[in-house]
C-alpha positions in Angstrom: 0.1 -0.1 0.3 1.1 3.9 -0.8 1.0 6.0 1.2 2.1 6.6 4.7 2.0 8.9 7.6 1.4 11.9 5.4 -2.0 10.2 3.6 -3.2 9.3 7.1 -3.3 12.9 7.5 -5.1 14.1 4.5 -8.0 12.0 6.4 -7.8 13.4 9.6 -10.0 16.2 9.5 -12.8 14.2 7.7 -12.7 11.6 9.3 -13.5 14.0 12.8 -16.2 15.5 11.3 -18.1 11.9 10.4 -16.8 10.9 14.6 -18.7 14.7 15.1 -21.9 14.2 13.5 -21.7 10.8 15.0 -21.8 11.9 18.2 -24.8 14.5 17.4 -27.0 11.6 16.4 -26.2 9.2 18.7 -27.0 11.7 21.8 -29.9 12.7 19.7 -31.5 10.1 20.0 -31.9 10.0 23.9 -34.7 13.2 22.5 -36.6 10.5 20.9 -40.4 9.2 21.3 -40.1 6.1 22.8 -41.4 2.9 21.2 -42.9 -0.7 21.9 -44.3 -1.4 25.7 -43.7 -3.3 28.6 -40.0 -3.9 29.0 -38.7 -3.0 26.2 -40.3 0.8 26.0 -37.9 3.2 24.9 -35.5 0.2 24.1 -35.2 2.0 20.6 -33.6 5.0 21.9 -30.8 2.9 24.1 -29.8 1.4 21.2 -29.6 3.5 19.4 -27.7 5.6 21.5 -25.0 2.7 21.4 -25.3 2.3 18.0 -24.3 5.2 17.5 -21.2 5.0 20.3 -20.1 2.1 18.3 -19.9 3.7 15.6 -18.3 6.8 16.5 -15.4 4.0 18.9 -14.6 2.7 15.7 -14.0 6.1 13.8 -11.9 7.3 17.1 -9.6 4.6 16.5 -8.7 5.5 12.8 -8.6 8.9 13.9 -6.3 8.1 15.9 -3.9 6.2 13.8 -4.7 9.3 11.5 -2.7 11.8 14.2 -0.2 9.1 14.9 1.9 9.9 12.4 3.7 13.6 13.1 2.0 16.8 12.0 1.3 19.9 14.1 0.0 19.5 17.8 -3.0 20.8 17.3 -3.3 17.7 14.8 -2.4 15.1 17.1 -4.6 16.6 20.0 -7.7 16.6 16.9 -7.0 13.4 16.6 -6.5 11.7 20.3 -10.1 13.9 20.6 -12.3 11.6 19.6 -10.0 8.3 21.6 -10.9 10.9 25.4 -14.3 11.6 24.8 -15.7 7.9 24.2 -13.3 6.9 27.4 -15.2 9.6 29.2 -18.8 8.3 28.1 -17.8 4.8 29.5 -16.1 5.8 32.9 -19.3 7.9 33.3 -22.1 5.3 32.3 -20.1 2.7 34.5 -20.3 5.6 37.1 -23.4 5.5 36.9 -23.5 1.9 36.9 -21.8 1.7 40.2 -23.8 4.3 42.4 -26.6 2.4 41.5 -25.2 -0.6 42.4 -23.9 0.9 45.8 -26.2 3.3 46.6 -29.6 0.5 45.7 -28.1 -2.9 46.6 -30.7 -6.1 45.4 -32.6 -7.5 47.9 
């Protein structure tokens, strides 16, 4: 494969734009009207959010790779931003689950 770090850096800004679009789409899923009934009511919002975050997480990996080949300091930090946001989402959700588990233990 021809190219190298310079050809990867060319993809950084379009990948960041796609990542931002996925983040916005994923968060907008939380404001959708819940569908279904019973136990699964509102599951469309959760699955839409998680699907958007999965795609955004994959794009974050590609962004990190595209920005790792040198370039300006701004480009390197911009390439790391999606992965750091994904890590913040994971830690935030894990923290909420842990907090709920500690404050409201099962019977």
